[in-house]
C-alpha positions in Angstrom: 58.6 81.4 37.1 56.4 79.3 39.2 54.4 76.7 37.2 50.6 77.0 37.3 48.8 74.3 39.2 45.8 72.3 38.0 42.8 71.4 40.1 39.4 69.8 39.5 36.2 71.4 40.9 32.7 69.9 41.0 30.3 72.1 39.0 27.4 71.1 41.2 28.7 71.6 44.8 32.2 73.2 44.4 34.1 70.3 45.9 37.8 70.4 45.0 40.1 67.5 44.1 43.7 67.3 43.0 42.8 64.7 40.3 39.7 63.9 38.2 37.2 61.5 39.7 34.0 60.2 38.2 31.7 60.6 41.2 31.7 63.6 43.5 32.2 62.4 47.2 30.3 65.4 48.5 27.1 65.5 46.4 27.2 62.1 44.7 26.8 63.5 41.2 28.6 61.8 38.3 30.9 63.5 35.7 30.7 66.9 37.3 34.5 67.6 37.9 36.0 70.2 35.6 39.6 71.0 35.2 40.8 74.6 36.1 44.2 76.2 36.1 45.2 78.1 39.3 48.2 80.3 39.6 50.6 79.3 42.3 50.4 82.8 43.9 46.7 83.2 43.7 46.0 83.4 47.4 48.8 85.8 48.0 47.8 88.1 45.2 44.2 88.1 46.3 45.1 88.8 49.9 47.2 91.8 48.8 44.6 93.3 46.6 41.9 93.0 49.3 44.2 94.2 52.0 44.7 97.4 50.0 40.9 98.0 50.0 40.6 97.3 53.7 43.1 100.0 54.5 41.0 102.5 52.6 37.6 101.1 53.7 35.0 103.3 55.2 34.4 103.3 59.0 32.6 100.3 60.4 35.1 97.6 59.4 35.8 94.6 61.7 39.1 93.8 63.4 40.9 90.6 62.4 41.4 89.3 65.9 39.1 86.5 67.3 36.3 87.8 69.5 34.5 86.2 72.4 30.7 85.7 71.9 30.1 88.0 74.9 32.2 90.8 73.2 30.0 90.8 70.1 27.2 93.3 70.1 23.7 91.8 69.7 22.0 94.9 68.3 20.5 94.6 64.8 22.4 96.1 61.9 20.9 99.3 60.6 19.5 98.4 57.1 19.8 100.6 54.1 16.4 101.7 52.7 16.4 100.9 49.0 13.4 103.3 48.4 11.6 100.3 46.8 8.9 98.6 48.9 9.0 95.3 47.0 12.8 95.1 47.1 12.9 95.9 50.8 10.3 93.2 51.4 12.3 90.5 49.7 15.6 91.6 51.3 13.9 91.4 54.8 13.5 95.1 55.4 16.3 96.6 53.5 19.9 96.0 52.5 22.3 95.0 55.4 25.7 96.8 55.4 28.5 94.5 54.5 26.2 91.9 52.8 26.8 90.2 49.5 23.6 89.8 47.4 23.3 87.7 44.3 20.5 88.6 41.8 19.8 86.0 39.1 17.4 85.8 36.2 17.0 85.0 32.6 18.4 87.3 29.9 16.2 90.3 29.2 14.0 89.8 32.3 15.0 93.2 33.8 17.9 92.6 36.2 20.0 95.5 35.0 16.9 97.7 34.8 16.1 96.9 38.4 19.6 97.5 39.7 20.1 100.7 37.7 16.9 102.4 38.7 17.6 101.4 42.3 21.1 102.9 42.1 19.7 106.2 40.6 17.0 106.3 43.2 19.5 106.3 46.1 20.6 109.9 45.6 21.8 110.1 49.3 24.3 107.2 48.8 27.4 107.1 46.8 26.9 104.1 44.4 29.5 102.6 42.1 27.8 100.8 39.2 30.3 98.5 37.5 29.1 97.2 34.1 31.0 94.5 32.2 28.3 94.0 29.6 27.3 97.5 28.5 29.1 100.7 27.6 28.6 104.0 29.3 26.6 105.2 26.4 24.2 102.3 26.6 23.7 102.8 30.3 23.0 106.5 29.6 20.3 105.5 27.2 18.8 103.0 29.6 18.8 105.7 32.4 16.9 108.0 29.9 14.3 105.3 29.2 13.5 104.6 32.8 13.0 108.4 33.4 15.0 108.6 36.5 16.6 112.0 37.5 20.4 112.0 36.8 22.2 111.6 40.1 25.8 112.7 40.6 26.1 110.2 43.5 25.8 107.3 41.1 29.1 106.6 39.4 29.3 104.4 36.3 32.4 102.2 35.6 32.7 100.0 32.5 35.4 97.6 33.5 36.0 93.8 33.7 39.3 93.6 35.5 38.8 93.0 39.3 42.1 94.7 40.1 41.1 97.9 38.3 37.6 97.7 40.0 39.3 97.6 43.4 41.5 100.6 42.4 38.4 102.6 41.6 36.7 101.5 44.8 39.8 102.8 46.7 39.5 106.2 45.0 35.8 106.7 45.2 35.0 104.9 48.5 31.4 104.0 47.6 28.6 103.1 50.0 27.1 100.5 47.6 28.8 98.5 44.8 26.8 96.9 42.0 28.5 94.3 39.7 26.8 93.6 36.4 27.6 90.8 36.0 29.9 88.5 37.9 30.4 86.3 34.9 32.1 89.1 33.0 34.6 90.0 35.8 38.0 88.4 35.7 41.2 88.5 37.8 44.8 88.2 36.7 45.5 85.7 39.5 43.6 82.9 37.6 44.7 81.7 34.2 41.3 81.1 32.6 38.7 82.9 30.6 36.0 85.2 32.2 32.9 83.3 33.2 34.7 80.1 34.1 34.2 78.4 37.4 37.6 79.4 38.7 37.2 83.1 37.7 33.7 83.3 39.1 34.7 81.7 42.4 37.8 83.8 42.9 36.1 87.1 42.0 33.2 86.4 44.2 35.4 85.4 47.1 37.4 88.7 46.8 34.2 90.7 46.7 33.0 88.8 49.8 36.2 89.6 51.7 35.8 93.3 50.7 32.2 93.5 51.7 32.7 91.9 55.1 35.8 93.8 56.1 34.7 97.3 54.8 31.0 97.1 55.7 30.1 98.1 52.1 27.2 96.1 50.6 27.8 94.5 47.2 25.0 93.5 44.7 26.1 91.0 42.1 24.1 90.1 39.0 24.4 86.5 37.9 23.4 84.7 34.7 21.0 81.7 34.4 21.9 78.6 32.5 19.6 76.5 30.3 18.5 74.4 33.3 17.2 77.5 35.0 19.8 77.6 37.8 22.4 80.2 38.5 25.5 79.8 36.3 28.9 79.1 37.8 29.9 76.8 40.6 27.4 76.0 43.3 29.8 77.5 45.9 28.8 80.9 44.5 25.4 80.5 46.2 26.9 79.2 49.4 29.3 82.2 50.0 26.8 85.0 49.4 24.4 86.2 52.1 21.3 86.6 49.9 20.2 84.9 46.7 17.2 86.6 45.0 15.8 85.5 41.6 13.9 87.6 39.1 11.3 85.5 37.3 8.6 86.1 34.7 7.6 85.7 31.1 9.0 88.2 28.7 5.7 88.3 26.9 3.8 89.3 30.0 4.1 92.5 32.0 4.6 91.0 35.5 7.9 90.1 37.1 8.3 88.2 40.4 11.2 88.7 42.7 11.8 85.7 45.0 14.2 85.1 47.8 15.9 81.7 47.5 18.4 82.3 50.4 18.5 85.1 53.0 20.7 85.1 56.0 19.0 88.3 57.3 15.4 87.6 56.7 12.7 85.2 55.5 12.8 83.4 52.2 9.0 83.4 52.0 8.7 87.0 50.8 7.6 87.8 47.2 8.0 91.1 45.3 5.9 91.8 42.2 6.8 94.4 39.5 5.1 95.6 36.4 7.4 96.0 33.4 6.7 99.3 31.6 8.5 101.3 29.0 9.9 103.6 31.6 11.1 100.8 33.9 9.8 98.5 36.6 6.9 99.7 38.8 6.4 98.0 42.2 2.9 96.5 42.5 1.5 97.0 46.0 -1.9 95.3 45.4 -1.4 92.7 42.7 -4.8 91.0 43.2 -6.6 93.9 41.5 -4.4 93.7 38.5 -4.4 89.9 38.2 -8.2 89.7 38.0 -10.0 90.3 34.7 -12.8 92.7 35.4 -15.1 91.6 32.5 -15.4 87.8 32.8 -19.1 88.0 33.7 -21.0 85.3 31.8 -17.8 83.5 30.6 -17.4 79.8 31.4 -14.2 78.2 32.4 -13.1 81.0 34.8 -12.6 80.5 38.6 -11.0 82.8 41.2 -8.7 81.3 43.8 -7.4 82.9 46.9 -3.7 81.7 46.8 -0.7 82.5 49.0 2.7 83.1 47.5 5.3 83.3 50.2 3.4 85.2 53.0 1.4 87.3 50.5 -2.2 86.6 49.6 -3.2 86.8 46.0 -6.5 86.4 44.2 -5.6 84.5 41.0 -7.8 83.9 38.0 -7.8 80.3 36.7 -8.9 79.8 33.1 -9.7 76.4 31.6 -10.9 75.2 28.2 -12.3 71.8 27.6 -13.0 70.6 24.0 -13.5 67.4 22.1 -10.2 65.8 21.1 -9.6 66.1 17.4 -7.1 63.2 17.5 -6.9 59.9 19.2 -4.8 61.1 22.2 -6.3 64.1 24.1 -4.0 67.0 25.0 -3.3 68.1 28.5 -1.6 71.6 28.6 -1.0 73.8 31.6 0.5 77.3 31.7 1.6 78.6 35.1 0.5 75.3 36.8 2.0 71.9 37.4 1.2 69.6 34.5 1.4 66.5 36.6 -0.9 67.9 39.2 -3.4 68.8 36.5 -3.5 65.2 35.4 -4.1 64.1 38.9 -7.0 66.5 39.4 -8.6 65.4 36.2 -8.4 61.8 37.3 -10.0 62.8 40.6 -12.7 64.6 38.7 -13.4 61.6 36.6 -13.2 58.9 39.3 -14.8 60.6 42.3 -17.2 63.1 40.7 -18.2 61.1 37.6 -17.3 63.5 34.7 -15.8 61.7 31.7 -12.9 63.7 30.3 -11.0 60.9 28.6 -11.7 61.9 25.1 -11.4 65.7 25.7 -8.6 68.2 25.4 -8.0 70.2 28.6 -6.1 73.5 28.5 -5.3 75.4 31.7 -3.9 78.9 32.1 -3.1 81.1 35.1 -3.9 84.6 34.0 -1.2 87.3 34.2 1.7 85.1 33.3 2.2 83.9 36.9 3.4 80.5 38.0 1.6 79.5 41.2 2.7 76.5 43.3 0.1 76.9 46.1 -1.9 73.7 46.6 -5.0 75.7 47.5 -5.3 76.3 43.7 -6.7 72.7 43.3 -10.3 73.6 44.0 -10.3 76.5 41.4 -8.7 74.3 38.8 -11.4 71.6 39.1 -14.2 74.3 39.2 -12.8 76.0 36.0 -12.5 72.7 34.2 -16.0 71.6 35.1 -17.4 75.1 34.2 -15.9 74.9 30.7 -17.0 71.3 30.3 -20.7 72.1 31.0 -20.4 75.6 29.5 -21.8 77.2 32.7 -20.2 80.3 34.1 -19.4 80.7 37.8 -20.9 83.7 39.5 -18.5 86.5 39.7 -18.9 86.9 43.5 -17.5 83.5 44.3 -13.9 82.6 45.1 -12.4 79.5 46.6 -9.3 77.9 48.3 -8.7 74.3 49.0 -6.4 71.4 48.4 -8.0 68.3 46.7 -6.9 64.8 47.8 -6.9 61.6 45.8 -10.1 60.4 47.4 -12.0 63.6 46.5 -11.8 65.3 49.9 -11.0 69.0 50.3 -8.0 69.2 52.6 -7.3 72.2 54.8 -4.9 75.0 53.7 -2.6 77.4 55.7 -3.3 81.0 56.4 -7.0 80.8 55.8 -7.7 84.1 57.6 -5.4 86.0 55.2 -7.2 84.4 52.2 -10.6 85.3 53.5 -9.6 88.8 54.3 -8.1 89.4 50.8 -11.3 88.1 49.1 -13.4 90.3 51.3 -11.2 93.4 50.6 -11.8 93.0 46.9 -15.5 92.7 47.2 -16.3 89.0 46.9 -19.5 87.8 48.5 -18.8 84.1 48.9 -15.7 82.0 49.5 -15.5 78.2 49.6 -13.0 76.8 52.2 -12.3 73.4 53.6 -14.5 72.5 56.5 -11.5 71.6 58.7 -10.3 75.2 58.5 -13.3 76.3 60.5 -11.6 75.1 63.7 -10.3 78.2 65.5 -11.7 80.6 62.9 -13.8 83.5 64.1 -16.4 84.0 61.4 -17.9 87.0 63.1 -15.1 89.3 62.0 -15.7 88.6 58.3 -18.6 90.0 56.4 -18.1 87.7 53.4 -20.2 84.5 53.5 -18.0 81.5 54.2 -19.1 78.2 52.6 -17.3 75.2 54.2 -17.1 72.0 52.2 -15.7 68.5 52.9 -15.7 66.9 49.4 -15.4 68.2 45.9 -19.0 67.3 45.2 -20.2 69.7 47.9 -18.1 72.6 46.4 -19.4 71.9 42.9 -23.0 71.7 44.2 -22.6 75.1 45.8 -21.2 76.6 42.6 -23.5 75.1 40.0 -26.5 74.0 42.1 
């Protein structure tokens, strides 16, 4: 019997080494090499198992011979409509045949619910849903909760062995394969426990070969570690075609679907879902849901016209300023960068003259969202000042602008989309940076545009 080999793999970038070394020569990280055991016939076994699937693959496979660039067709691949506008948006218009998609997210965020309701919705496609975490009875109960009609085209397989999964794929010949999750799948070719780097890498590589040679798309669900990144070797993100991440707070109803990597589309797209008892509902107009309708007369509330990806959103910024009960004032931000909040408070004190050294400042982005758009700066300063002087901002005003260290309001991108979104939701005034007026046709907007150059001008327009 051939003796198993030992190898060392960097957990950060996937670099291999025959012996342990302290610093990875590829990514420069220290103490990231982990020992794995690899069977001597791993490559041969993997090649035989995948070759069996290739012979029984559906039409549309690719030949193994090298092709000239002129021989390759330049037409776009026909995409599979997932019957979900938000998922289609993030994928770049639909699922590409033969692609390998990795869906990551925290436990309990809704990854399995999203994939199962998508599989049940595709009644015209034969879908094989492979679950290594739940039993068939649990999946039946989940399907009953999301109130989707039972589809005979969706086949459920509760299996963790990669070889048995390929046997079932050979028998059923599905048009879409869902793996839930890749960390629970193992192959006999690797002598290590399921979820280890060697197992995840080999299973993902075999699924990639199957997807590319047969033209059958594969959706893999991946776990998230405590650092918030996808568990397993970094090479897992390199070999897949698309990496999408499901984000959100379990205590809030909204979930965000972001594209981290996409070989077939833009990574700037954003999908928004609302978690309900009967599953996830796509949100086509999130601005109306993110705005509280009854904040009239309440201080510390400012509306910002933000951009997440390529999508305009009107976001409600809430602030509370109170006298510090202890010697050191608190600075707390939910859904916003804590360090940027400290910088904006320093600008408000130095450039505008409001003393907030002995006051607690609490900031919250309503709806449980986490927004990274720099155009939120102006609404943060306006909300903090509104709470500090206990004066509400008129409900017809919204704003967009980045604030610099000298107190100037810097221009932001996609100003036309921001103004159009505010106008669509009935706002009467919008504050924008003066520099954004260049090349902007104000005649096509009915909303009143208030250009400002400094923070003082914006605050004067809001509070008089």
